[in-house]
C-alpha angles and dihedrals in degrees: 000000000000117000119192112216131187136167137199123198123196149139130232128176091349094308117118115211143177125201116200124189130193119191130187128170095339096317120107136184123201121203128186130202121192131196120194129162091349093306119121115212116199114356095219137242123317091235089059094045097122091051095046092044091060091049092049093046091050092054 
């Protein structure tokens, strides 16, 4: 099985965010993680762990 994964990191109105996407055979799932005032909201999907871990560590 080949999963395509991509991430986008950004900030808008003082809120840091990361969007992770996993795609497989035409189906895709998008997951967001937000960081505001030191509070992390949604820690992401297990399949994107290594991408989200870097985002969380950087914040």
